PDB file as gemmi writes it, atoms N, CA and C in Angstrom:
CRYST1    1.000    1.000    1.000  90.00  90.00  90.00 P 1                      
ATOM      1  N   UNK A   1       0.766  -1.453  -0.020  1.00  0.00           N  
ATOM      2  CA  UNK A   1       0.120  -0.245  -0.085  1.00  0.00           C  
ATOM      3  C   UNK A   1       1.172   1.426   0.074  1.00  0.00           C  
ATOM      4  N   UNK A   2       0.790   2.442  -0.810  1.00  0.00           N  
ATOM      5  CA  UNK A   2       1.459   3.481  -0.730  1.00  0.00           C  
ATOM      6  C   UNK A   2       0.570   4.448  -0.191  1.00  0.00           C  
ATOM      7  N   UNK A   3       1.488   5.569   0.124  1.00  0.00           N  
ATOM      8  CA  UNK A   3       0.695   6.785   0.956  1.00  0.00           C  
ATOM      9  C   UNK A   3       0.808   8.153  -0.108  1.00  0.00           C  
ATOM     10  N   UNK A   4      -0.219   8.562   0.068  1.00  0.00           N  
ATOM     11  CA  UNK A   4      -0.187   9.823  -0.700  1.00  0.00           C  
ATOM     12  C   UNK A   4       1.097  10.756  -0.087  1.00  0.00           C  
ATOM     13  N   UNK A   5       1.363  11.447  -1.200  1.00  0.00           N  
ATOM     14  CA  UNK A   5       2.655  12.387  -0.736  1.00  0.00           C  
ATOM     15  C   UNK A   5       1.862  13.752  -1.851  1.00  0.00           C  
ATOM     16  N   UNK A   6       2.546  14.964  -0.882  1.00  0.00           N  
ATOM     17  CA  UNK A   6       2.380  15.861  -1.755  1.00  0.00           C  
ATOM     18  C   UNK A   6       1.283  16.705  -0.994  1.00  0.00           C  
ATOM     19  N   UNK A   7       0.727  17.798  -1.945  1.00  0.00           N  
ATOM     20  CA  UNK A   7      -0.086  18.467  -1.508  1.00  0.00           C  
ATOM     21  C   UNK A   7      -1.606  18.134  -1.329  1.00  0.00           C  
ATOM     22  N   UNK A   8      -1.727  16.885  -1.443  1.00  0.00           N  
ATOM     23  CA  UNK A   8      -3.120  15.978  -1.551  1.00  0.00           C  
ATOM     24  C   UNK A   8      -3.621  15.676  -0.198  1.00  0.00           C  
ATOM     25  N   UNK A   9      -4.957  15.674  -0.314  1.00  0.00           N  
ATOM     26  CA  UNK A   9      -5.504  15.326   1.155  1.00  0.00           C  
ATOM     27  C   UNK A   9      -5.535  13.772   1.493  1.00  0.00           C  
ATOM     28  N   UNK A  10      -5.762  13.451   2.517  1.00  0.00           N  
ATOM     29  CA  UNK A  10      -5.843  12.115   2.826  1.00  0.00           C  
ATOM     30  C   UNK A  10      -6.676  10.663   2.130  1.00  0.00           C  
ATOM     31  N   UNK A  11      -7.924  12.213   1.976  1.00  0.00           N  
ATOM     32  CA  UNK A  11      -8.985  11.206   1.134  1.00  0.00           C  
ATOM     33  C   UNK A  11      -8.710  11.284  -0.257  1.00  0.00           C  
ATOM     34  N   UNK A  12      -7.896  11.822  -0.643  1.00  0.00           N  
ATOM     35  CA  UNK A  12      -7.671  11.533  -2.357  1.00  0.00           C  
ATOM     36  C   UNK A  12      -7.455  10.419  -2.533  1.00  0.00           C  
ATOM     37  N   UNK A  13      -6.460   9.309  -1.886  1.00  0.00           N  
ATOM     38  CA  UNK A  13      -6.194   8.304  -1.631  1.00  0.00           C  
ATOM     39  C   UNK A  13      -7.504   7.072  -2.398  1.00  0.00           C  
ATOM     40  N   UNK A  14      -8.010   7.812  -1.366  1.00  0.00           N  
ATOM     41  CA  UNK A  14      -9.605   6.688  -1.716  1.00  0.00           C  
ATOM     42  C   UNK A  14     -10.852   7.339  -2.737  1.00  0.00           C  
ATOM     43  N   UNK A  15     -10.424   8.364  -3.675  1.00  0.00           N  
ATOM     44  CA  UNK A  15     -11.394   8.855  -4.570  1.00  0.00           C  
ATOM     45  C   UNK A  15     -11.051   7.509  -5.645  1.00  0.00           C  
ATOM     46  N   UNK A  16     -12.040   8.031  -6.541  1.00  0.00           N  
ATOM     47  CA  UNK A  16     -12.031   6.966  -7.989  1.00  0.00           C  
ATOM     48  C   UNK A  16     -11.124   7.778  -8.712  1.00  0.00           C  
ATOM     49  N   UNK A  17     -10.736   7.146  -9.447  1.00  0.00           N  
ATOM     50  CA  UNK A  17      -9.738   7.726 -10.884  1.00  0.00           C  
ATOM     51  C   UNK A  17     -10.377   8.735 -11.617  1.00  0.00           C  
ATOM     52  N   UNK A  18     -10.028   9.830 -11.698  1.00  0.00           N  
ATOM     53  CA  UNK A  18     -10.589  10.778 -12.389  1.00  0.00           C  
ATOM     54  C   UNK A  18     -11.497  12.123 -11.696  1.00  0.00           C  
ATOM     55  N   UNK A  19     -11.534  11.552 -10.678  1.00  0.00           N  
ATOM     56  CA  UNK A  19     -12.235  12.690  -9.483  1.00  0.00           C  
ATOM     57  C   UNK A  19     -11.571  13.661  -9.182  1.00  0.00           C  
ATOM     58  N   UNK A  20     -12.060  14.883  -9.474  1.00  0.00           N  
ATOM     59  CA  UNK A  20     -10.707  16.088  -8.590  1.00  0.00           C  
ATOM     60  C   UNK A  20     -10.471  16.159  -7.163  1.00  0.00           C  
ATOM     61  N   UNK A  21      -9.290  17.027  -6.991  1.00  0.00           N  
ATOM     62  CA  UNK A  21      -9.378  16.669  -5.628  1.00  0.00           C  
ATOM     63  C   UNK A  21      -9.685  18.074  -4.773  1.00  0.00           C  
ATOM     64  N   UNK A  22     -10.845  18.967  -5.606  1.00  0.00           N  
ATOM     65  CA  UNK A  22     -11.526  20.071  -4.864  1.00  0.00           C  
ATOM     66  C   UNK A  22     -12.456  19.798  -3.976  1.00  0.00           C  
ATOM     67  N   UNK A  23     -12.489  18.408  -2.930  1.00  0.00           N  
ATOM     68  CA  UNK A  23     -13.343  18.034  -1.681  1.00  0.00           C  
ATOM     69  C   UNK A  23     -14.703  18.108  -1.955  1.00  0.00           C  
ATOM     70  N   UNK A  24     -14.976  18.452  -3.310  1.00  0.00           N  
ATOM     71  CA  UNK A  24     -16.775  18.103  -3.551  1.00  0.00           C  
ATOM     72  C   UNK A  24     -16.659  16.809  -3.800  1.00  0.00           C  
ATOM     73  N   UNK A  25     -18.045  16.799  -2.849  1.00  0.00           N  
ATOM     74  CA  UNK A  25     -18.544  15.499  -3.228  1.00  0.00           C  
ATOM     75  C   UNK A  25     -19.495  15.309  -4.357  1.00  0.00           C  
ATOM     76  N   UNK A  26     -19.320  14.460  -5.116  1.00  0.00           N  
ATOM     77  CA  UNK A  26     -20.045  14.292  -6.517  1.00  0.00           C  
ATOM     78  C   UNK A  26     -21.175  13.558  -6.474  1.00  0.00           C  
ATOM     79  N   UNK A  27     -22.272  13.961  -6.986  1.00  0.00           N  
ATOM     80  CA  UNK A  27     -23.184  12.443  -6.854  1.00  0.00           C  
ATOM     81  C   UNK A  27     -23.146  11.753  -8.062  1.00  0.00           C  
ATOM     82  N   UNK A  28     -23.750  10.895  -7.694  1.00  0.00           N  
ATOM     83  CA  UNK A  28     -23.626  10.114  -8.712  1.00  0.00           C  
ATOM     84  C   UNK A  28     -24.313  10.150 -10.141  1.00  0.00           C  
ATOM     85  N   UNK A  29     -23.893   9.840 -11.262  1.00  0.00           N  
ATOM     86  CA  UNK A  29     -24.769  10.325 -12.436  1.00  0.00           C  
ATOM     87  C   UNK A  29     -25.477   9.019 -12.719  1.00  0.00           C  
ATOM     88  N   UNK A  30     -26.465   9.607 -13.368  1.00  0.00           N  
ATOM     89  CA  UNK A  30     -27.732   8.346 -14.079  1.00  0.00           C  
ATOM     90  C   UNK A  30     -27.429   7.310 -14.915  1.00  0.00           C  
ATOM     91  N   UNK A  31     -27.544   6.380 -14.805  1.00  0.00           N  
ATOM     92  CA  UNK A  31     -26.742   5.066 -15.723  1.00  0.00           C  
ATOM     93  C   UNK A  31     -26.808   5.336 -16.991  1.00  0.00           C  
ATOM     94  N   UNK A  32     -26.074   5.305 -17.997  1.00  0.00           N  
ATOM     95  CA  UNK A  32     -26.096   5.348 -19.353  1.00  0.00           C  
ATOM     96  C   UNK A  32     -27.485   4.948 -19.966  1.00  0.00           C  
ATOM     97  N   UNK A  33     -27.957   5.678 -20.735  1.00  0.00           N  
ATOM     98  CA  UNK A  33     -29.351   5.031 -21.365  1.00  0.00           C  
ATOM     99  C   UNK A  33     -28.810   3.848 -22.310  1.00  0.00           C  
ATOM    100  N   UNK A  34     -29.787   2.915 -22.054  1.00  0.00           N  
ATOM    101  CA  UNK A  34     -29.420   1.695 -23.144  1.00  0.00           C  
ATOM    102  C   UNK A  34     -30.331   1.788 -24.450  1.00  0.00           C  
ATOM    103  N   UNK A  35     -30.146   0.899 -25.656  1.00  0.00           N  
ATOM    104  CA  UNK A  35     -31.192   0.931 -26.435  1.00  0.00           C  
ATOM    105  C   UNK A  35     -31.711  -0.120 -26.176  1.00  0.00           C  
ATOM    106  N   UNK A  36     -33.297   0.306 -26.841  1.00  0.00           N  
ATOM    107  CA  UNK A  36     -34.077  -1.017 -26.353  1.00  0.00           C  
ATOM    108  C   UNK A  36     -33.750  -2.165 -27.236  1.00  0.00           C  
ATOM    109  N   UNK A  37     -34.261  -3.203 -26.395  1.00  0.00           N  
ATOM    110  CA  UNK A  37     -33.963  -4.551 -27.040  1.00  0.00           C  
ATOM    111  C   UNK A  37     -32.262  -5.093 -26.755  1.00  0.00           C  
ATOM    112  N   UNK A  38     -31.660  -4.415 -25.989  1.00  0.00           N  
ATOM    113  CA  UNK A  38     -30.487  -4.605 -25.771  1.00  0.00           C  
ATOM    114  C   UNK A  38     -30.364  -5.010 -24.291  1.00  0.00           C  
ATOM    115  N   UNK A  39     -29.720  -5.910 -23.953  1.00  0.00           N  
ATOM    116  CA  UNK A  39     -29.193  -6.420 -22.559  1.00  0.00           C  
ATOM    117  C   UNK A  39     -30.087  -7.655 -21.992  1.00  0.00           C  
ATOM    118  N   UNK A  40     -30.347  -7.453 -20.899  1.00  0.00           N  
ATOM    119  CA  UNK A  40     -30.998  -8.973 -20.581  1.00  0.00           C  
ATOM    120  C   UNK A  40     -32.099  -8.654 -19.841  1.00  0.00           C  
ATOM    121  N   UNK A  41     -33.302  -9.281 -20.651  1.00  0.00           N  
ATOM    122  CA  UNK A  41     -34.956  -8.605 -20.495  1.00  0.00           C  
ATOM    123  C   UNK A  41     -35.416  -9.552 -19.121  1.00  0.00           C  
ATOM    124  N   UNK A  42     -34.604 -10.260 -18.334  1.00  0.00           N  
ATOM    125  CA  UNK A  42     -35.338 -10.804 -17.088  1.00  0.00           C  
ATOM    126  C   UNK A  42     -35.793 -12.405 -18.058  1.00  0.00           C  
ATOM    127  N   UNK A  43     -36.378 -13.358 -16.703  1.00  0.00           N  
ATOM    128  CA  UNK A  43     -36.680 -14.376 -16.708  1.00  0.00           C  
ATOM    129  C   UNK A  43     -37.943 -13.932 -17.793  1.00  0.00           C  
ATOM    130  N   UNK A  44     -38.124 -15.519 -18.524  1.00  0.00           N  
ATOM    131  CA  UNK A  44     -39.728 -15.946 -18.932  1.00  0.00           C  
ATOM    132  C   UNK A  44     -40.483 -15.541 -17.660  1.00  0.00           C  
ATOM    133  N   UNK A  45     -41.732 -15.730 -18.102  1.00  0.00           N  
ATOM    134  CA  UNK A  45     -42.779 -15.677 -16.953  1.00  0.00           C  
ATOM    135  C   UNK A  45     -43.494 -17.249 -17.140  1.00  0.00           C  
ATOM    136  N   UNK A  46     -43.174 -17.205 -15.913  1.00  0.00           N  
ATOM    137  CA  UNK A  46     -43.864 -18.927 -15.582  1.00  0.00           C  
ATOM    138  C   UNK A  46     -45.148 -19.494 -14.816  1.00  0.00           C  
ATOM    139  N   UNK A  47     -45.728 -20.520 -15.383  1.00  0.00           N  
ATOM    140  CA  UNK A  47     -47.126 -20.468 -15.307  1.00  0.00           C  
ATOM    141  C   UNK A  47     -46.975 -21.345 -14.620  1.00  0.00           C  
ATOM    142  N   UNK A  48     -47.504 -21.315 -13.092  1.00  0.00           N  
ATOM    143  CA  UNK A  48     -47.849 -22.320 -11.799  1.00  0.00           C  
ATOM    144  C   UNK A  48     -48.504 -23.537 -12.655  1.00  0.00           C  
ATOM    145  N   UNK A  49     -47.980 -24.820 -11.898  1.00  0.00           N  
ATOM    146  CA  UNK A  49     -48.494 -26.419 -12.491  1.00  0.00           C  
ATOM    147  C   UNK A  49     -50.121 -26.038 -11.679  1.00  0.00           C  
ATOM    148  N   UNK A  50     -50.805 -26.831 -12.449  1.00  0.00           N  
ATOM    149  CA  UNK A  50     -52.280 -26.919 -11.659  1.00  0.00           C  
ATOM    150  C   UNK A  50     -52.801 -27.546 -10.200  1.00  0.00           C  
ATOM    151  N   UNK A  51     -53.390 -27.148  -9.333  1.00  0.00           N  
ATOM    152  CA  UNK A  51     -53.464 -27.888  -8.385  1.00  0.00           C  
ATOM    153  C   UNK A  51     -53.491 -29.218  -8.111  1.00  0.00           C  
ATOM    154  N   UNK A  52     -52.972 -29.724  -7.426  1.00  0.00           N  
ATOM    155  CA  UNK A  52     -52.708 -31.186  -6.895  1.00  0.00           C  
ATOM    156  C   UNK A  52     -51.980 -32.118  -7.954  1.00  0.00           C  
ATOM    157  N   UNK A  53     -51.284 -31.479  -9.168  1.00  0.00           N  
ATOM    158  CA  UNK A  53     -50.590 -32.042  -9.544  1.00  0.00           C  
ATOM    159  C   UNK A  53     -49.214 -32.665  -8.834  1.00  0.00           C  
ATOM    160  N   UNK A  54     -49.033 -34.039  -9.374  1.00  0.00           N  
ATOM    161  CA  UNK A  54     -47.455 -34.431  -8.513  1.00  0.00           C  
ATOM    162  C   UNK A  54     -46.994 -35.446 -10.088  1.00  0.00           C  
ATOM    163  N   UNK A  55     -45.802 -35.468  -9.566  1.00  0.00           N  
ATOM    164  CA  UNK A  55     -45.027 -36.261 -11.082  1.00  0.00           C  
ATOM    165  C   UNK A  55     -45.597 -37.514 -11.044  1.00  0.00           C  
ATOM    166  N   UNK A  56     -45.780 -38.163 -12.253  1.00  0.00           N  
ATOM    167  CA  UNK A  56     -46.631 -39.573 -12.194  1.00  0.00           C  
ATOM    168  C   UNK A  56     -45.426 -40.765 -11.276  1.00  0.00           C  
ATOM    169  N   UNK A  57     -45.975 -41.771 -10.496  1.00  0.00           N  
ATOM    170  CA  UNK A  57     -45.324 -43.028 -10.130  1.00  0.00           C  
ATOM    171  C   UNK A  57     -45.206 -44.150 -10.778  1.00  0.00           C  
ATOM    172  N   UNK A  58     -44.542 -44.802 -11.260  1.00  0.00           N  
ATOM    173  CA  UNK A  58     -44.268 -45.800 -11.942  1.00  0.00           C  
ATOM    174  C   UNK A  58     -43.826 -47.026 -11.167  1.00  0.00           C  
ATOM    175  N   UNK A  59     -42.976 -47.088 -10.066  1.00  0.00           N  
ATOM    176  CA  UNK A  59     -43.055 -47.944  -9.226  1.00  0.00           C  
ATOM    177  C   UNK A  59     -42.742 -47.830  -7.485  1.00  0.00           C  
ATOM    178  N   UNK A  60     -43.906 -48.807  -7.275  1.00  0.00           N  
ATOM    179  CA  UNK A  60     -44.123 -48.608  -5.767  1.00  0.00           C  
ATOM    180  C   UNK A  60     -42.502 -49.548  -4.969  1.00  0.00           C  
ATOM    181  N   UNK A  61     -41.840 -48.848  -4.081  1.00  0.00           N  
ATOM    182  CA  UNK A  61     -41.037 -49.786  -3.294  1.00  0.00           C  
ATOM    183  C   UNK A  61     -41.514 -50.501  -2.855  1.00  0.00           C  
ATOM    184  N   UNK A  62     -40.864 -51.900  -2.121  1.00  0.00           N  
ATOM    185  CA  UNK A  62     -40.932 -52.612  -1.389  1.00  0.00           C  
ATOM    186  C   UNK A  62     -41.256 -52.224   0.152  1.00  0.00           C  
ATOM    187  N   UNK A  63     -42.150 -52.676   1.159  1.00  0.00           N  
ATOM    188  CA  UNK A  63     -41.919 -52.367   2.239  1.00  0.00           C  
ATOM    189  C   UNK A  63     -40.858 -52.885   2.886  1.00  0.00           C  
ATOM    190  N   UNK A  64     -40.044 -52.288   4.060  1.00  0.00           N  
ATOM    191  CA  UNK A  64     -39.121 -52.411   4.344  1.00  0.00           C  
ATOM    192  C   UNK A  64     -39.196 -54.211   5.316  1.00  0.00           C  
ATOM    193  N   UNK A  65     -37.903 -54.521   5.029  1.00  0.00           N  
ATOM    194  CA  UNK A  65     -37.829 -55.868   5.965  1.00  0.00           C  
ATOM    195  C   UNK A  65     -37.632 -56.022   7.243  1.00  0.00           C  
ATOM    196  N   UNK A  66     -37.801 -57.029   7.969  1.00  0.00           N  
ATOM    197  CA  UNK A  66     -37.631 -56.841   9.145  1.00  0.00           C  
ATOM    198  C   UNK A  66     -36.313 -57.396   9.556  1.00  0.00           C  
ATOM    199  N   UNK A  67     -35.394 -56.442  10.560  1.00  0.00           N  
ATOM    200  CA  UNK A  67     -34.256 -56.958  10.714  1.00  0.00           C  
ATOM    201  C   UNK A  67     -33.866 -58.081  11.393  1.00  0.00           C  
ATOM    202  N   UNK A  68     -32.892 -58.734  11.248  1.00  0.00           N  
ATOM    203  CA  UNK A  68     -33.068 -60.234  12.395  1.00  0.00           C  
ATOM    204  C   UNK A  68     -33.087 -59.336  13.909  1.00  0.00           C  
ATOM    205  N   UNK A  69     -32.928 -60.121  14.719  1.00  0.00           N  
ATOM    206  CA  UNK A  69     -32.758 -60.118  16.177  1.00  0.00           C  
ATOM    207  C   UNK A  69     -31.368 -59.741  16.732  1.00  0.00           C  
ATOM    208  N   UNK A  70     -30.880 -58.974  17.747  1.00  0.00           N  
ATOM    209  CA  UNK A  70     -30.000 -59.081  18.295  1.00  0.00           C  
ATOM    210  C   UNK A  70     -29.438 -59.865  19.369  1.00  0.00           C  
ATOM    211  N   UNK A  71     -28.149 -60.309  19.320  1.00  0.00           N  
ATOM    212  CA  UNK A  71     -27.651 -61.074  20.738  1.00  0.00           C  
ATOM    213  C   UNK A  71     -27.208 -59.957  21.506  1.00  0.00           C  
ATOM    214  N   UNK A  72     -27.907 -59.581  22.586  1.00  0.00           N  
ATOM    215  CA  UNK A  72     -27.668 -58.610  23.210  1.00  0.00           C  
ATOM    216  C   UNK A  72     -26.704 -59.074  24.365  1.00  0.00           C  
ATOM    217  N   UNK A  73     -26.844 -60.454  24.911  1.00  0.00           N  
ATOM    218  CA  UNK A  73     -25.391 -60.904  25.479  1.00  0.00           C  
ATOM    219  C   UNK A  73     -24.136 -61.051  24.895  1.00  0.00           C  
ATOM    220  N   UNK A  74     -24.356 -61.692  23.436  1.00  0.00           N  
ATOM    221  CA  UNK A  74     -23.243 -61.920  22.967  1.00  0.00           C  
ATOM    222  C   UNK A  74     -22.471 -60.425  22.445  1.00  0.00           C  
ATOM    223  N   UNK A  75     -22.980 -59.408  22.147  1.00  0.00           N  
ATOM    224  CA  UNK A  75     -22.801 -58.138  22.246  1.00  0.00           C  
ATOM    225  C   UNK A  75     -22.136 -57.760  23.276  1.00  0.00           C  
ATOM    226  N   UNK A  76     -22.566 -58.033  24.216  1.00  0.00           N  
ATOM    227  CA  UNK A  76     -21.990 -57.290  25.592  1.00  0.00           C  
ATOM    228  C   UNK A  76     -20.459 -57.825  25.935  1.00  0.00           C  
ATOM    229  N   UNK A  77     -20.519 -59.257  25.640  1.00  0.00           N  
ATOM    230  CA  UNK A  77     -19.272 -60.121  25.799  1.00  0.00           C  
ATOM    231  C   UNK A  77     -18.402 -59.632  24.858  1.00  0.00           C  
ATOM    232  N   UNK A  78     -18.357 -59.112  23.765  1.00  0.00           N  
ATOM    233  CA  UNK A  78     -17.490 -59.106  22.464  1.00  0.00           C  
ATOM    234  C   UNK A  78     -16.820 -57.597  22.986  1.00  0.00           C  
ATOM    235  N   UNK A  79     -17.691 -56.969  23.483  1.00  0.00           N  
ATOM    236  CA  UNK A  79     -17.280 -55.411  23.575  1.00  0.00           C  
ATOM    237  C   UNK A  79     -16.692 -55.510  24.929  1.00  0.00           C  
ATOM    238  N   UNK A  80     -17.055 -56.258  25.889  1.00  0.00           N  
ATOM    239  CA  UNK A  80     -15.879 -56.370  27.354  1.00  0.00           C  
ATOM    240  C   UNK A  80     -14.365 -57.284  27.050  1.00  0.00           C  
ATOM    241  N   UNK A  81     -14.596 -58.346  26.040  1.00  0.00           N  
ATOM    242  CA  UNK A  81     -13.039 -58.897  25.157  1.00  0.00           C  
ATOM    243  C   UNK A  81     -12.761 -57.374  24.714  1.00  0.00           C  
ATOM    244  N   UNK A  82     -12.966 -56.871  23.523  1.00  0.00           N  
ATOM    245  CA  UNK A  82     -12.092 -55.879  23.144  1.00  0.00           C  
ATOM    246  C   UNK A  82     -11.915 -54.761  23.879  1.00  0.00           C  
ATOM    247  N   UNK A  83     -12.818 -54.520  25.314  1.00  0.00           N  
ATOM    248  CA  UNK A  83     -12.024 -53.420  26.126  1.00  0.00           C  
ATOM    249  C   UNK A  83     -11.110 -53.838  26.758  1.00  0.00           C  
ATOM    250  N   UNK A  84     -11.320 -55.405  27.194  1.00  0.00           N  
ATOM    251  CA  UNK A  84      -9.517 -55.742  27.653  1.00  0.00           C  
ATOM    252  C   UNK A  84      -8.492 -55.716  26.936  1.00  0.00           C  
ATOM    253  N   UNK A  85      -8.653 -56.074  25.660  1.00  0.00           N  
ATOM    254  CA  UNK A  85      -7.705 -56.106  25.051  1.00  0.00           C  
ATOM    255  C   UNK A  85      -6.990 -54.836  24.465  1.00  0.00           C  
ATOM    256  N   UNK A  86      -7.905 -53.742  24.427  1.00  0.00           N  
ATOM    257  CA  UNK A  86      -7.469 -52.480  24.513  1.00  0.00           C  
ATOM    258  C   UNK A  86      -6.781 -51.967  25.946  1.00  0.00           C  
ATOM    259  N   UNK A  87      -7.386 -52.419  26.663  1.00  0.00           N  
ATOM    260  CA  UNK A  87      -6.716 -51.658  28.170  1.00  0.00           C  
ATOM    261  C   UNK A  87      -5.161 -52.878  28.047  1.00  0.00           C  
ATOM    262  N   UNK A  88      -5.235 -53.714  27.547  1.00  0.00           N  
ATOM    263  CA  UNK A  88      -3.862 -54.789  27.859  1.00  0.00           C  
ATOM    264  C   UNK A  88      -2.629 -53.611  26.753  1.00  0.00           C  
ATOM    265  N   UNK A  89      -3.428 -53.195  25.545  1.00  0.00           N  
ATOM    266  CA  UNK A  89      -2.149 -52.703  25.004  1.00  0.00           C  
ATOM    267  C   UNK A  89      -1.834 -51.308  25.482  1.00  0.00           C  
ATOM    268  N   UNK A  90      -2.857 -50.835  25.887  1.00  0.00           N  
ATOM    269  CA  UNK A  90      -2.647 -49.439  26.445  1.00  0.00           C  
ATOM    270  C   UNK A  90      -1.472 -49.748  27.522  1.00  0.00           C  
ATOM    271  N   UNK A  91      -1.339 -50.799  28.614  1.00  0.00           N  
ATOM    272  CA  UNK A  91      -0.856 -51.173  29.866  1.00  0.00           C  
ATOM    273  C   UNK A  91       0.549 -51.241  29.117  1.00  0.00           C  
ATOM    274  N   UNK A  92       0.912 -51.969  28.142  1.00  0.00           N  
ATOM    275  CA  UNK A  92       2.227 -52.376  27.435  1.00  0.00           C  
ATOM    276  C   UNK A  92       2.593 -51.034  27.118  1.00  0.00           C  
ATOM    277  N   UNK A  93       2.323 -50.274  26.208  1.00  0.00           N  
ATOM    278  CA  UNK A  93       2.622 -49.107  25.610  1.00  0.00           C  
ATOM    279  C   UNK A  93       2.923 -48.251  27.083  1.00  0.00           C  
ATOM    280  N   UNK A  94       2.156 -48.307  28.025  1.00  0.00           N  
ATOM    281  CA  UNK A  94       2.691 -47.254  29.010  1.00  0.00           C  
ATOM    282  C   UNK A  94       3.594 -48.069  29.570  1.00  0.00           C  
ATOM    283  N   UNK A  95       4.287 -49.062  29.684  1.00  0.00           N  
ATOM    284  CA  UNK A  95       5.468 -49.685  30.155  1.00  0.00           C  
ATOM    285  C   UNK A  95       6.527 -49.306  29.612  1.00  0.00           C  
ATOM    286  N   UNK A  96       6.367 -49.569  28.124  1.00  0.00           N  
ATOM    287  CA  UNK A  96       7.423 -49.452  27.535  1.00  0.00           C  
ATOM    288  C   UNK A  96       7.999 -47.872  27.671  1.00  0.00           C  
ATOM    289  N   UNK A  97       6.729 -46.960  27.583  1.00  0.00           N  
ATOM    290  CA  UNK A  97       7.417 -45.524  27.787  1.00  0.00           C  
ATOM    291  C   UNK A  97       8.151 -45.014  28.940  1.00  0.00           C  
ATOM    292  N   UNK A  98       7.618 -45.496  30.105  1.00  0.00           N  
ATOM    293  CA  UNK A  98       8.188 -45.702  31.353  1.00  0.00           C  
ATOM    294  C   UNK A  98       9.963 -46.270  30.986  1.00  0.00           C  
ATOM    295  N   UNK A  99      10.096 -47.488  30.602  1.00  0.00           N  
ATOM    296  CA  UNK A  99      11.159 -47.674  30.675  1.00  0.00           C  
ATOM    297  C   UNK A  99      12.507 -46.870  29.787  1.00  0.00           C  
ATOM    298  N   UNK A 100      11.707 -46.519  28.486  1.00  0.00           N  
ATOM    299  CA  UNK A 100      12.372 -45.835  27.943  1.00  0.00           C  
ATOM    300  C   UNK A 100      12.903 -44.378  28.172  1.00  0.00           C  
ATOM    301  N   UNK A 101      12.082 -43.423  29.183  1.00  0.00           N  
ATOM    302  CA  UNK A 101      11.770 -42.409  30.290  1.00  0.00           C  
ATOM    303  C   UNK A 101      13.037 -42.653  30.929  1.00  0.00           C  
ATOM    304  N   UNK A 102      13.043 -43.812  31.649  1.00  0.00           N  
ATOM    305  CA  UNK A 102      14.007 -43.919  32.776  1.00  0.00           C  
ATOM    306  C   UNK A 102      15.140 -44.239  32.120  1.00  0.00           C  
ATOM    307  N   UNK A 103      15.027 -44.838  31.098  1.00  0.00           N  
ATOM    308  CA  UNK A 103      16.732 -44.975  30.289  1.00  0.00           C  
ATOM    309  C   UNK A 103      17.332 -43.799  30.090  1.00  0.00           C  
ATOM    310  N   UNK A 104      16.618 -42.796  29.401  1.00  0.00           N  
ATOM    311  CA  UNK A 104      16.530 -41.738  28.913  1.00  0.00           C  
ATOM    312  C   UNK A 104      17.134 -40.252  30.395  1.00  0.00           C  
ATOM    313  N   UNK A 105      16.296 -40.644  31.256  1.00  0.00           N  
ATOM    314  CA  UNK A 105      16.929 -40.231  32.547  1.00  0.00           C  
ATOM    315  C   UNK A 105      17.893 -40.470  33.139  1.00  0.00           C  
ATOM    316  N   UNK A 106      18.687 -41.597  32.793  1.00  0.00           N  
ATOM    317  CA  UNK A 106      19.519 -42.254  33.671  1.00  0.00           C  
ATOM    318  C   UNK A 106      21.043 -42.114  32.649  1.00  0.00           C  
ATOM    319  N   UNK A 107      20.640 -41.643  31.369  1.00  0.00           N  
ATOM    320  CA  UNK A 107      21.558 -41.030  30.421  1.00  0.00           C  
ATOM    321  C   UNK A 107      21.888 -39.832  30.773  1.00  0.00           C  
ATOM    322  N   UNK A 108      20.766 -38.865  31.146  1.00  0.00           N  
ATOM    323  CA  UNK A 108      21.136 -37.635  31.298  1.00  0.00           C  
ATOM    324  C   UNK A 108      22.188 -37.198  32.361  1.00  0.00           C  
ATOM    325  N   UNK A 109      21.828 -38.190  33.740  1.00  0.00           N  
ATOM    326  CA  UNK A 109      22.311 -38.147  34.885  1.00  0.00           C  
ATOM    327  C   UNK A 109      23.563 -38.295  34.617  1.00  0.00           C  
ATOM    328  N   UNK A 110      23.885 -39.774  34.568  1.00  0.00           N  
ATOM    329  CA  UNK A 110      25.394 -40.141  34.587  1.00  0.00           C  
ATOM    330  C   UNK A 110      26.047 -40.147  33.314  1.00  0.00           C  
TER     331      UNK A 110                                                      
END                                                                             
C-alpha cells in the first residue's frame, strides 16, 4: 500500500480515478441509457402447475424388511473382550514408555 504524498488530502487516495481533489462530493450520475432490446430482459414468465399436480409414480418401493434380532448378551461379551484387549495394549505401551523415560533420564544423569 502506498501513502499519498505532496499537497493532496488523505481522502484523495480513496477517490475514484478521474475525480478532482477539490473536496466537493459528486453525486452519482444516472446510468447511461441503453438501446431498447439490448441487455438482459429478465426471466420468462412462468405458469404454476395445476392444483394437485404430482409427478407420475411408476414403481412402488417394497415395504421394509424386518431386521434379524440382536444377541445382546453376545454383543456385551464381545465389547468386554475388546475393552480388555485395548486396556492390555495401553498398559504395555505405558510400560515401554516408562522404561524409555527411565533409560533417557539415567543417560542424562550419568
